[in-house]
PQR file of N, CA, C, O and H, with PARSE charges and radii, in Angstrom:
ATOM      1  N   MET A   1     154.754 113.206  72.923 -0.4000 1.5000
ATOM      2  CA  MET A   1     155.140 113.973  71.769 -0.0000 2.0000
ATOM      3  C   MET A   1     156.582 114.427  71.942  0.5500 1.7000
ATOM      4  O   MET A   1     156.976 114.888  73.013 -0.5500 1.4000
ATOM      5  N   THR A   2     157.346 114.294  70.898 -0.4000 1.5000
ATOM      6  CA  THR A   2     158.742 114.724  70.914 -0.0000 2.0000
ATOM      7  C   THR A   2     158.979 115.656  69.745  0.5500 1.7000
ATOM      8  O   THR A   2     158.509 115.405  68.635 -0.5500 1.4000
ATOM      9  H   THR A   2     157.025 113.919  70.028  0.4000 1.0000
ATOM     10  N   ALA A   3     159.712 116.733  69.993 -0.4000 1.5000
ATOM     11  CA  ALA A   3     160.027 117.679  68.922 -0.0000 2.0000
ATOM     12  C   ALA A   3     161.503 118.040  68.993  0.5500 1.7000
ATOM     13  O   ALA A   3     162.065 118.189  70.078 -0.5500 1.4000
ATOM     14  H   ALA A   3     160.094 116.937  70.894  0.4000 1.0000
ATOM     15  N   LEU A   4     162.117 118.176  67.844 -0.4000 1.5000
ATOM     16  CA  LEU A   4     163.473 118.714  67.753 -0.0000 2.0000
ATOM     17  C   LEU A   4     163.310 120.170  67.352  0.5500 1.7000
ATOM     18  O   LEU A   4     162.859 120.471  66.247 -0.5500 1.4000
ATOM     19  H   LEU A   4     161.661 118.054  66.963  0.4000 1.0000
ATOM     20  N   VAL A   5     163.675 121.068  68.249 -0.4000 1.5000
ATOM     21  CA  VAL A   5     163.475 122.499  68.036 -0.0000 2.0000
ATOM     22  C   VAL A   5     164.804 123.130  67.658  0.5500 1.7000
ATOM     23  O   VAL A   5     165.815 122.928  68.331 -0.5500 1.4000
ATOM     24  H   VAL A   5     164.041 120.824  69.147  0.4000 1.0000
ATOM     25  N   SER A   6     164.791 123.891  66.583 -0.4000 1.5000
ATOM     26  CA  SER A   6     166.010 124.572  66.130 -0.0000 2.0000
ATOM     27  C   SER A   6     165.699 126.040  65.872  0.5500 1.7000
ATOM     28  O   SER A   6     164.739 126.373  65.176 -0.5500 1.4000
ATOM     29  H   SER A   6     163.970 124.056  66.037  0.4000 1.0000
ATOM     30  N   LEU A   7     166.517 126.905  66.438 -0.4000 1.5000
ATOM     31  CA  LEU A   7     166.395 128.345  66.244 -0.0000 2.0000
ATOM     32  C   LEU A   7     167.714 128.865  65.691  0.5500 1.7000
ATOM     33  O   LEU A   7     168.783 128.419  66.108 -0.5500 1.4000
ATOM     34  H   LEU A   7     167.296 126.635  67.003  0.4000 1.0000
ATOM     35  N   GLN A   8     167.645 129.797  64.764 -0.4000 1.5000
ATOM     36  CA  GLN A   8     168.881 130.299  64.168 -0.0000 2.0000
ATOM     37  C   GLN A   8     168.726 131.769  63.805  0.5500 1.7000
ATOM     38  O   GLN A   8     167.679 132.201  63.322 -0.5500 1.4000
ATOM     39  H   GLN A   8     166.776 130.160  64.426  0.4000 1.0000
ATOM     40  N   ASP A   9     169.781 132.518  64.046 -0.4000 1.5000
ATOM     41  CA  ASP A   9     169.860 133.886  63.538 -0.0000 2.0000
ATOM     42  C   ASP A   9     171.183 134.011  62.770  0.5500 1.7000
ATOM     43  O   ASP A   9     171.814 132.998  62.470 -0.5500 1.4000
ATOM     44  H   ASP A   9     170.631 132.167  64.438  0.4000 1.0000
ATOM     45  N   GLU A  10     171.598 135.211  62.457 -0.4000 1.5000
ATOM     46  CA  GLU A  10     172.810 135.388  61.663 -0.0000 2.0000
ATOM     47  C   GLU A  10     174.065 134.913  62.376  0.5500 1.7000
ATOM     48  O   GLU A  10     175.044 134.549  61.724 -0.5500 1.4000
ATOM     49  H   GLU A  10     171.085 136.034  62.701  0.4000 1.0000
ATOM     50  N   GLU A  11     174.053 134.912  63.698 -0.4000 1.5000
ATOM     51  CA  GLU A  11     175.259 134.636  64.456 -0.0000 2.0000
ATOM     52  C   GLU A  11     175.337 133.240  65.057  0.5500 1.7000
ATOM     53  O   GLU A  11     176.438 132.730  65.263 -0.5500 1.4000
ATOM     54  H   GLU A  11     173.259 135.208  64.228  0.4000 1.0000
ATOM     55  N   ARG A  12     174.212 132.611  65.342 -0.4000 1.5000
ATOM     56  CA  ARG A  12     174.281 131.333  66.053 -0.0000 2.0000
ATOM     57  C   ARG A  12     173.081 130.443  65.755  0.5500 1.7000
ATOM     58  O   ARG A  12     172.036 130.900  65.292 -0.5500 1.4000
ATOM     59  H   ARG A  12     173.318 133.025  65.175  0.4000 1.0000
ATOM     60  N   ARG A  13     173.267 129.163  66.035 -0.4000 1.5000
ATOM     61  CA  ARG A  13     172.215 128.177  65.867 -0.0000 2.0000
ATOM     62  C   ARG A  13     172.022 127.471  67.201  0.5500 1.7000
ATOM     63  O   ARG A  13     172.998 127.139  67.873 -0.5500 1.4000
ATOM     64  H   ARG A  13     174.116 128.792  66.410  0.4000 1.0000
ATOM     65  N   ARG A  14     170.790 127.242  67.586 -0.4000 1.5000
ATOM     66  CA  ARG A  14     170.458 126.600  68.863 -0.0000 2.0000
ATOM     67  C   ARG A  14     169.485 125.470  68.595  0.5500 1.7000
ATOM     68  O   ARG A  14     168.491 125.675  67.898 -0.5500 1.4000
ATOM     69  H   ARG A  14     169.996 127.511  67.041  0.4000 1.0000
ATOM     70  N   ALA A  15     169.743 124.269  69.134 -0.4000 1.5000
ATOM     71  CA  ALA A  15     168.848 123.136  68.929 -0.0000 2.0000
ATOM     72  C   ALA A  15     168.704 122.352  70.231  0.5500 1.7000
ATOM     73  O   ALA A  15     169.667 122.202  70.984 -0.5500 1.4000
ATOM     74  H   ALA A  15     170.551 124.103  69.700  0.4000 1.0000
ATOM     75  N   ALA A  16     167.488 121.852  70.492 -0.4000 1.5000
ATOM     76  CA  ALA A  16     167.201 121.050  71.684 -0.0000 2.0000
ATOM     77  C   ALA A  16     166.062 120.092  71.381  0.5500 1.7000
ATOM     78  O   ALA A  16     165.241 120.343  70.499 -0.5500 1.4000
ATOM     79  H   ALA A  16     166.706 121.974  69.881  0.4000 1.0000
ATOM     80  N   VAL A  17     166.021 118.989  72.124 -0.4000 1.5000
ATOM     81  CA  VAL A  17     164.915 118.038  72.044 -0.0000 2.0000
ATOM     82  C   VAL A  17     163.920 118.413  73.133  0.5500 1.7000
ATOM     83  O   VAL A  17     164.312 118.660  74.273 -0.5500 1.4000
ATOM     84  H   VAL A  17     166.688 118.786  72.841  0.4000 1.0000
ATOM     85  N   VAL A  18     162.633 118.457  72.788 -0.4000 1.5000
ATOM     86  CA  VAL A  18     161.581 118.745  73.764 -0.0000 2.0000
ATOM     87  C   VAL A  18     160.645 117.545  73.811  0.5500 1.7000
ATOM     88  O   VAL A  18     160.020 117.208  72.806 -0.5500 1.4000
ATOM     89  H   VAL A  18     162.315 118.257  71.861  0.4000 1.0000
ATOM     90  N   GLU A  19     160.543 116.893  74.977 -0.4000 1.5000
ATOM     91  CA  GLU A  19     159.636 115.779  75.199 -0.0000 2.0000
ATOM     92  C   GLU A  19     158.474 116.303  76.031  0.5500 1.7000
ATOM     93  O   GLU A  19     158.691 116.910  77.080 -0.5500 1.4000
ATOM     94  H   GLU A  19     161.051 117.168  75.794  0.4000 1.0000
ATOM     95  N   VAL A  20     157.237 116.076  75.577 -0.4000 1.5000
ATOM     96  CA  VAL A  20     156.056 116.630  76.241 -0.0000 2.0000
ATOM     97  C   VAL A  20     155.143 115.496  76.708  0.5500 1.7000
ATOM     98  O   VAL A  20     154.755 114.637  75.916 -0.5500 1.4000
ATOM     99  H   VAL A  20     157.060 115.583  74.725  0.4000 1.0000
ATOM    100  N   LYS A  21     154.805 115.500  78.000 -0.4000 1.5000
ATOM    101  CA  LYS A  21     153.867 114.541  78.585 -0.0000 2.0000
ATOM    102  C   LYS A  21     152.766 115.356  79.263  0.5500 1.7000
ATOM    103  O   LYS A  21     153.003 116.008  80.280 -0.5500 1.4000
ATOM    104  H   LYS A  21     155.121 116.198  78.643  0.4000 1.0000
ATOM    105  N   LEU A  22     151.568 115.314  78.694 -0.4000 1.5000
ATOM    106  CA  LEU A  22     150.517 116.211  79.171 -0.0000 2.0000
ATOM    107  C   LEU A  22     149.290 115.542  79.786  0.5500 1.7000
ATOM    108  O   LEU A  22     148.443 116.246  80.335 -0.5500 1.4000
ATOM    109  H   LEU A  22     151.376 114.784  77.868  0.4000 1.0000
ATOM    110  N   SER A  23     149.155 114.238  79.724 -0.4000 1.5000
ATOM    111  CA  SER A  23     147.833 113.692  80.021 -0.0000 2.0000
ATOM    112  C   SER A  23     147.740 112.703  81.165  0.5500 1.7000
ATOM    113  O   SER A  23     146.675 112.114  81.349 -0.5500 1.4000
ATOM    114  H   SER A  23     149.844 113.665  79.278  0.4000 1.0000
ATOM    115  N   ASP A  24     148.778 112.486  81.940 -0.4000 1.5000
ATOM    116  CA  ASP A  24     148.698 111.410  82.916 -0.0000 2.0000
ATOM    117  C   ASP A  24     149.410 111.796  84.203  0.5500 1.7000
ATOM    118  O   ASP A  24     150.463 112.433  84.177 -0.5500 1.4000
ATOM    119  H   ASP A  24     149.643 112.964  81.790  0.4000 1.0000
ATOM    120  N   ASP A  25     148.817 111.398  85.342 -0.4000 1.5000
ATOM    121  CA  ASP A  25     149.441 111.647  86.635 -0.0000 2.0000
ATOM    122  C   ASP A  25     150.250 110.457  87.127  0.5500 1.7000
ATOM    123  O   ASP A  25     150.773 110.487  88.242 -0.5500 1.4000
ATOM    124  H   ASP A  25     147.961 110.881  85.363  0.4000 1.0000
ATOM    125  N   GLU A  26     150.361 109.424  86.326 -0.4000 1.5000
ATOM    126  CA  GLU A  26     151.059 108.224  86.731 -0.0000 2.0000
ATOM    127  C   GLU A  26     152.568 108.457  86.715  0.5500 1.7000
ATOM    128  O   GLU A  26     153.114 108.903  85.705 -0.5500 1.4000
ATOM    129  H   GLU A  26     149.936 109.400  85.421  0.4000 1.0000
ATOM    130  N   VAL A  27     153.234 108.165  87.806 -0.4000 1.5000
ATOM    131  CA  VAL A  27     154.665 108.413  87.926 -0.0000 2.0000
ATOM    132  C   VAL A  27     155.452 107.628  86.870  0.5500 1.7000
ATOM    133  O   VAL A  27     156.420 108.150  86.318 -0.5500 1.4000
ATOM    134  H   VAL A  27     152.791 107.802  88.626  0.4000 1.0000
ATOM    135  N   GLY A  28     155.058 106.403  86.585 -0.4000 1.5000
ATOM    136  CA  GLY A  28     155.747 105.596  85.582 -0.0000 2.0000
ATOM    137  C   GLY A  28     155.730 106.242  84.208  0.5500 1.7000
ATOM    138  O   GLY A  28     156.722 106.189  83.481 -0.5500 1.4000
ATOM    139  H   GLY A  28     154.271 105.979  87.034  0.4000 1.0000
ATOM    140  N   TYR A  29     154.611 106.851  83.850 -0.4000 1.5000
ATOM    141  CA  TYR A  29     154.467 107.536  82.564 -0.0000 2.0000
ATOM    142  C   TYR A  29     155.419 108.729  82.497  0.5500 1.7000
ATOM    143  O   TYR A  29     156.034 108.983  81.461 -0.5500 1.4000
ATOM    144  H   TYR A  29     153.805 106.894  84.441  0.4000 1.0000
ATOM    145  N   LEU A  30     155.536 109.452  83.596 -0.4000 1.5000
ATOM    146  CA  LEU A  30     156.423 110.615  83.643 -0.0000 2.0000
ATOM    147  C   LEU A  30     157.889 110.188  83.609  0.5500 1.7000
ATOM    148  O   LEU A  30     158.711 110.837  82.962 -0.5500 1.4000
ATOM    149  H   LEU A  30     155.036 109.246  84.438  0.4000 1.0000
ATOM    150  N   LYS A  31     158.216 109.103  84.303 -0.4000 1.5000
ATOM    151  CA  LYS A  31     159.588 108.580  84.265 -0.0000 2.0000
ATOM    152  C   LYS A  31     159.945 108.118  82.858  0.5500 1.7000
ATOM    153  O   LYS A  31     161.075 108.307  82.406 -0.5500 1.4000
ATOM    154  H   LYS A  31     157.549 108.576  84.829  0.4000 1.0000
ATOM    155  N   ALA A  32     158.977 107.509  82.163 -0.4000 1.5000
ATOM    156  CA  ALA A  32     159.213 107.085  80.782 -0.0000 2.0000
ATOM    157  C   ALA A  32     159.515 108.298  79.902  0.5500 1.7000
ATOM    158  O   ALA A  32     160.386 108.233  79.034 -0.5500 1.4000
ATOM    159  H   ALA A  32     158.060 107.356  82.530  0.4000 1.0000
ATOM    160  N   GLY A  33     158.805 109.396  80.119 -0.4000 1.5000
ATOM    161  CA  GLY A  33     159.068 110.623  79.371 -0.0000 2.0000
ATOM    162  C   GLY A  33     160.462 111.156  79.623  0.5500 1.7000
ATOM    163  O   GLY A  33     161.132 111.619  78.700 -0.5500 1.4000
ATOM    164  H   GLY A  33     158.097 109.449  80.824  0.4000 1.0000
ATOM    165  N   TYR A  34     160.904 111.093  80.875 -0.4000 1.5000
ATOM    166  CA  TYR A  34     162.262 111.521  81.225 -0.0000 2.0000
ATOM    167  C   TYR A  34     163.285 110.641  80.511  0.5500 1.7000
ATOM    168  O   TYR A  34     164.259 111.140  79.948 -0.5500 1.4000
ATOM    169  H   TYR A  34     160.359 110.717  81.625  0.4000 1.0000
ATOM    170  N   HIS A  35     163.053 109.326  80.541 -0.4000 1.5000
ATOM    171  CA  HIS A  35     163.948 108.390  79.872 -0.0000 2.0000
ATOM    172  C   HIS A  35     163.983 108.672  78.364  0.5500 1.7000
ATOM    173  O   HIS A  35     165.058 108.679  77.763 -0.5500 1.4000
ATOM    174  H   HIS A  35     162.262 108.921  80.999  0.4000 1.0000
ATOM    175  N   GLU A  36     162.827 108.901  77.756 -0.4000 1.5000
ATOM    176  CA  GLU A  36     162.763 109.202  76.321 -0.0000 2.0000
ATOM    177  C   GLU A  36     163.547 110.468  75.986  0.5500 1.7000
ATOM    178  O   GLU A  36     164.240 110.516  74.970 -0.5500 1.4000
ATOM    179  H   GLU A  36     161.954 108.895  78.244  0.4000 1.0000
ATOM    180  N   ALA A  37     163.442 111.489  76.829 -0.4000 1.5000
ATOM    181  CA  ALA A  37     164.187 112.730  76.601 -0.0000 2.0000
ATOM    182  C   ALA A  37     165.696 112.455  76.606  0.5500 1.7000
ATOM    183  O   ALA A  37     166.430 112.996  75.780 -0.5500 1.4000
ATOM    184  H   ALA A  37     162.879 111.450  77.655  0.4000 1.0000
ATOM    185  N   LEU A  38     166.152 111.617  77.536 -0.4000 1.5000
ATOM    186  CA  LEU A  38     167.577 111.284  77.597 -0.0000 2.0000
ATOM    187  C   LEU A  38     168.016 110.468  76.385  0.5500 1.7000
ATOM    188  O   LEU A  38     169.106 110.681  75.853 -0.5500 1.4000
ATOM    189  H   LEU A  38     165.555 111.178  78.207  0.4000 1.0000
ATOM    190  N   VAL A  39     167.172 109.534  75.949 -0.4000 1.5000
ATOM    191  CA  VAL A  39     167.507 108.720  74.777 -0.0000 2.0000
ATOM    192  C   VAL A  39     167.612 109.600  73.533  0.5500 1.7000
ATOM    193  O   VAL A  39     168.566 109.484  72.764 -0.5500 1.4000
ATOM    194  H   VAL A  39     166.287 109.361  76.381  0.4000 1.0000
ATOM    195  N   TYR A  40     166.620 110.486  73.338 -0.4000 1.5000
ATOM    196  CA  TYR A  40     166.655 111.371  72.172 -0.0000 2.0000
ATOM    197  C   TYR A  40     167.841 112.329  72.240  0.5500 1.7000
ATOM    198  O   TYR A  40     168.430 112.661  71.212 -0.5500 1.4000
ATOM    199  H   TYR A  40     165.845 110.580  73.962  0.4000 1.0000
ATOM    200  N   ARG A  41     168.192 112.773  73.445 -0.4000 1.5000
ATOM    201  CA  ARG A  41     169.362 113.652  73.602 -0.0000 2.0000
ATOM    202  C   ARG A  41     170.615 112.937  73.114  0.5500 1.7000
ATOM    203  O   ARG A  41     171.428 113.520  72.397 -0.5500 1.4000
ATOM    204  H   ARG A  41     167.713 112.502  74.280  0.4000 1.0000
ATOM    205  N   ALA A  42     170.769 111.678  73.501 -0.4000 1.5000
ATOM    206  CA  ALA A  42     171.935 110.908  73.061 -0.0000 2.0000
ATOM    207  C   ALA A  42     171.881 110.653  71.552  0.5500 1.7000
ATOM    208  O   ALA A  42     172.898 110.743  70.865 -0.5500 1.4000
ATOM    209  H   ALA A  42     170.109 111.204  74.083  0.4000 1.0000
ATOM    210  N   GLU A  43     170.695 110.336  71.045 -0.4000 1.5000
ATOM    211  CA  GLU A  43     170.544 110.027  69.621 -0.0000 2.0000
ATOM    212  C   GLU A  43     170.855 111.221  68.726  0.5500 1.7000
ATOM    213  O   GLU A  43     171.483 111.065  67.679 -0.5500 1.4000
ATOM    214  H   GLU A  43     169.868 110.263  71.602  0.4000 1.0000
ATOM    215  N   TYR A  44     170.418 112.409  69.131 -0.4000 1.5000
ATOM    216  CA  TYR A  44     170.595 113.614  68.315 -0.0000 2.0000
ATOM    217  C   TYR A  44     171.734 114.504  68.795  0.5500 1.7000
ATOM    218  O   TYR A  44     171.827 115.659  68.380 -0.5500 1.4000
ATOM    219  H   TYR A  44     169.907 112.536  69.982  0.4000 1.0000
ATOM    220  N   ASP A  45     172.600 113.988  69.663 -0.4000 1.5000
ATOM    221  CA  ASP A  45     173.631 114.802  70.300 -0.0000 2.0000
ATOM    222  C   ASP A  45     174.449 115.633  69.310  0.5500 1.7000
ATOM    223  O   ASP A  45     174.738 116.799  69.581 -0.5500 1.4000
ATOM    224  H   ASP A  45     172.524 113.050  70.000  0.4000 1.0000
ATOM    225  N   LYS A  46     174.823 115.057  68.179 -0.4000 1.5000
ATOM    226  CA  LYS A  46     175.662 115.795  67.226 -0.0000 2.0000
ATOM    227  C   LYS A  46     174.930 116.984  66.607  0.5500 1.7000
ATOM    228  O   LYS A  46     175.571 117.907  66.104 -0.5500 1.4000
ATOM    229  H   LYS A  46     174.588 114.111  67.959  0.4000 1.0000
ATOM    230  N   ASP A  47     173.589 116.974  66.637 -0.4000 1.5000
ATOM    231  CA  ASP A  47     172.807 118.067  66.061 -0.0000 2.0000
ATOM    232  C   ASP A  47     172.355 119.095  67.099  0.5500 1.7000
ATOM    233  O   ASP A  47     171.808 120.139  66.742 -0.5500 1.4000
ATOM    234  H   ASP A  47     173.068 116.224  67.046  0.4000 1.0000
ATOM    235  N   LEU A  48     172.580 118.805  68.376 -0.4000 1.5000
ATOM    236  CA  LEU A  48     172.123 119.701  69.447 -0.0000 2.0000
ATOM    237  C   LEU A  48     173.250 120.624  69.873  0.5500 1.7000
ATOM    238  O   LEU A  48     174.425 120.269  69.777 -0.5500 1.4000
ATOM    239  H   LEU A  48     173.024 117.958  68.667  0.4000 1.0000
ATOM    240  N   SER A  49     172.888 121.813  70.346 -0.4000 1.5000
ATOM    241  CA  SER A  49     173.902 122.767  70.781 -0.0000 2.0000
ATOM    242  C   SER A  49     173.398 123.539  71.985  0.5500 1.7000
ATOM    243  O   SER A  49     172.193 123.661  72.209 -0.5500 1.4000
ATOM    244  H   SER A  49     171.934 122.102  70.424  0.4000 1.0000
ATOM    245  N   GLY A  50     174.345 124.060  72.757 -0.4000 1.5000
ATOM    246  CA  GLY A  50     173.977 124.844  73.926 -0.0000 2.0000
ATOM    247  C   GLY A  50     173.455 123.983  75.059  0.5500 1.7000
ATOM    248  O   GLY A  50     173.624 122.764  75.063 -0.5500 1.4000
ATOM    249  H   GLY A  50     175.324 123.962  72.575  0.4000 1.0000
ATOM    250  N   TRP A  51     172.823 124.631  76.015 -0.4000 1.5000
ATOM    251  CA  TRP A  51     172.268 123.952  77.165 -0.0000 2.0000
ATOM    252  C   TRP A  51     170.887 124.526  77.435  0.5500 1.7000
ATOM    253  O   TRP A  51     170.724 125.740  77.306 -0.5500 1.4000
ATOM    254  H   TRP A  51     172.686 125.622  76.012  0.4000 1.0000
ATOM    255  N   PRO A  52     169.898 123.753  77.793 -0.5600 1.5000
ATOM    256  CA  PRO A  52     169.908 122.297  77.872  0.2800 2.0000
ATOM    257  C   PRO A  52     169.731 121.675  76.495  0.5500 1.7000
ATOM    258  O   PRO A  52     169.207 122.313  75.582 -0.5500 1.4000
ATOM    259  N   LYS A  53     170.161 120.449  76.351 -0.4000 1.5000
ATOM    260  CA  LYS A  53     169.993 119.746  75.088 -0.0000 2.0000
ATOM    261  C   LYS A  53     168.681 118.983  75.041  0.5500 1.7000
ATOM    262  O   LYS A  53     168.178 118.690  73.957 -0.5500 1.4000
ATOM    263  H   LYS A  53     170.587 119.931  77.093  0.4000 1.0000
ATOM    264  N   ALA A  54     168.120 118.656  76.195 -0.4000 1.5000
ATOM    265  CA  ALA A  54     166.832 117.951  76.264 -0.0000 2.0000
ATOM    266  C   ALA A  54     165.967 118.603  77.334  0.5500 1.7000
ATOM    267  O   ALA A  54     166.452 118.964  78.406 -0.5500 1.4000
ATOM    268  H   ALA A  54     168.529 118.894  77.076  0.4000 1.0000
ATOM    269  N   ILE A  55     164.679 118.750  77.030 -0.4000 1.5000
ATOM    270  CA  ILE A  55     163.726 119.400  77.932 -0.0000 2.0000
ATOM    271  C   ILE A  55     162.519 118.484  78.076  0.5500 1.7000
ATOM    272  O   ILE A  55     161.980 118.012  77.075 -0.5500 1.4000
ATOM    273  H   ILE A  55     164.285 118.457  76.159  0.4000 1.0000
ATOM    274  N   LEU A  56     162.089 118.226  79.309 -0.4000 1.5000
ATOM    275  CA  LEU A  56     160.876 117.464  79.570 -0.0000 2.0000
ATOM    276  C   LEU A  56     159.816 118.437  80.085  0.5500 1.7000
ATOM    277  O   LEU A  56     160.031 119.135  81.076 -0.5500 1.4000
ATOM    278  H   LEU A  56     162.527 118.610  80.121  0.4000 1.0000
ATOM    279  N   VAL A  57     158.667 118.476  79.400 -0.4000 1.5000
ATOM    280  CA  VAL A  57     157.560 119.348  79.788 -0.0000 2.0000
ATOM    281  C   VAL A  57     156.425 118.462  80.275  0.5500 1.7000
ATOM    282  O   VAL A  57     155.988 117.565  79.555 -0.5500 1.4000
ATOM    283  H   VAL A  57     158.492 117.909  78.595  0.4000 1.0000
ATOM    284  N   VAL A  58     155.938 118.705  81.502 -0.4000 1.5000
ATOM    285  CA  VAL A  58     154.811 117.937  82.055 -0.0000 2.0000
ATOM    286  C   VAL A  58     153.770 118.888  82.615  0.5500 1.7000
ATOM    287  O   VAL A  58     154.086 119.994  83.054 -0.5500 1.4000
ATOM    288  H   VAL A  58     156.294 119.434  82.087  0.4000 1.0000
ATOM    289  N   SER A  59     152.524 118.439  82.592 -0.4000 1.5000
ATOM    290  CA  SER A  59     151.452 119.243  83.179 -0.0000 2.0000
ATOM    291  C   SER A  59     150.804 118.519  84.348  0.5500 1.7000
ATOM    292  O   SER A  59     149.716 118.894  84.786 -0.5500 1.4000
ATOM    293  H   SER A  59     152.268 117.540  82.236  0.4000 1.0000
ATOM    294  N   SER A  60     151.447 117.511  84.843 -0.4000 1.5000
ATOM    295  CA  SER A  60     150.901 116.625  85.855 -0.0000 2.0000
ATOM    296  C   SER A  60     151.053 117.197  87.258  0.5500 1.7000
ATOM    297  O   SER A  60     152.126 117.676  87.624 -0.5500 1.4000
ATOM    298  H   SER A  60     152.331 117.207  84.487  0.4000 1.0000
ATOM    299  N   ASP A  61     149.986 117.149  88.039 -0.4000 1.5000
ATOM    300  CA  ASP A  61     150.071 117.546  89.451 -0.0000 2.0000
ATOM    301  C   ASP A  61     151.020 116.635  90.221  0.5500 1.7000
ATOM    302  O   ASP A  61     151.695 117.080  91.149 -0.5500 1.4000
ATOM    303  H   ASP A  61     149.114 116.760  87.742  0.4000 1.0000
ATOM    304  N   THR A  62     151.071 115.370  89.840 -0.4000 1.5000
ATOM    305  CA  THR A  62     151.983 114.421  90.496 -0.0000 2.0000
ATOM    306  C   THR A  62     153.419 114.874  90.348  0.5500 1.7000
ATOM    307  O   THR A  62     154.180 114.839  91.315 -0.5500 1.4000
ATOM    308  H   THR A  62     150.522 115.009  89.086  0.4000 1.0000
ATOM    309  N   ALA A  63     153.805 115.299  89.153 -0.4000 1.5000
ATOM    310  CA  ALA A  63     155.180 115.747  88.916 -0.0000 2.0000
ATOM    311  C   ALA A  63     155.482 116.984  89.740  0.5500 1.7000
ATOM    312  O   ALA A  63     156.578 117.114  90.285 -0.5500 1.4000
ATOM    313  H   ALA A  63     153.187 115.327  88.367  0.4000 1.0000
ATOM    314  N   ILE A  64     154.543 117.874  89.834 -0.4000 1.5000
ATOM    315  CA  ILE A  64     154.757 119.109  90.593 -0.0000 2.0000
ATOM    316  C   ILE A  64     154.897 118.796  92.079  0.5500 1.7000
ATOM    317  O   ILE A  64     155.782 119.337  92.742 -0.5500 1.4000
ATOM    318  H   ILE A  64     153.653 117.768  89.391  0.4000 1.0000
ATOM    319  N   ARG A  65     154.034 117.929  92.611 -0.4000 1.5000
ATOM    320  CA  ARG A  65     154.109 117.549  94.033 -0.0000 2.0000
ATOM    321  C   ARG A  65     155.399 116.805  94.317  0.5500 1.7000
ATOM    322  O   ARG A  65     156.050 117.074  95.327 -0.5500 1.4000
ATOM    323  H   ARG A  65     153.315 117.490  92.073  0.4000 1.0000
ATOM    324  N   THR A  66     155.791 115.866  93.445 -0.4000 1.5000
ATOM    325  CA  THR A  66     156.998 115.062  93.652 -0.0000 2.0000
ATOM    326  C   THR A  66     158.238 115.942  93.636  0.5500 1.7000
ATOM    327  O   THR A  66     159.119 115.777  94.479 -0.5500 1.4000
ATOM    328  H   THR A  66     155.262 115.648  92.625  0.4000 1.0000
ATOM    329  N   THR A  67     158.322 116.864  92.703 -0.4000 1.5000
ATOM    330  CA  THR A  67     159.481 117.734  92.592 -0.0000 2.0000
ATOM    331  C   THR A  67     159.563 118.702  93.767  0.5500 1.7000
ATOM    332  O   THR A  67     160.648 118.926  94.303 -0.5500 1.4000
ATOM    333  H   THR A  67     157.606 116.998  92.018  0.4000 1.0000
ATOM    334  N   SER A  68     158.444 119.275  94.171 -0.4000 1.5000
ATOM    335  CA  SER A  68     158.467 120.288  95.226 -0.0000 2.0000
ATOM    336  C   SER A  68     158.704 119.682  96.611  0.5500 1.7000
ATOM    337  O   SER A  68     159.063 120.405  97.541 -0.5500 1.4000
ATOM    338  H   SER A  68     157.563 119.093  93.735  0.4000 1.0000
ATOM    339  N   SER A  69     158.510 118.375  96.765 -0.4000 1.5000
ATOM    340  CA  SER A  69     158.715 117.752  98.084 -0.0000 2.0000
ATOM    341  C   SER A  69     160.159 117.338  98.298  0.5500 1.7000
ATOM    342  O   SER A  69     160.498 116.887  99.392 -0.5500 1.4000
ATOM    343  H   SER A  69     158.218 117.788  96.010  0.4000 1.0000
ATOM    344  N   ARG A  70     161.023 117.469  97.306 -0.4000 1.5000
ATOM    345  CA  ARG A  70     162.438 117.063  97.444 -0.0000 2.0000
ATOM    346  C   ARG A  70     163.251 118.115  98.114  0.5500 1.7000
ATOM    347  O   ARG A  70     164.453 117.937  98.308 -0.5500 1.4000
ATOM    348  H   ARG A  70     160.748 117.836  96.417  0.4000 1.0000
TER
END
């Protein structure tokens, strides 16, 4: 699932792409999600502002173990 999130108040506008991968522990699936987030960031770059411009959300134990072991 991919969402373009935009928040705005009277003074500023903030937009980011959020890529969500919730159902698989397979490393390839998670890497694909990371790649998709980067592609969407490039595709929507002119509409995005601030930092970060792309966010990958995962619920996988594999991702947590892989990240924490680095």
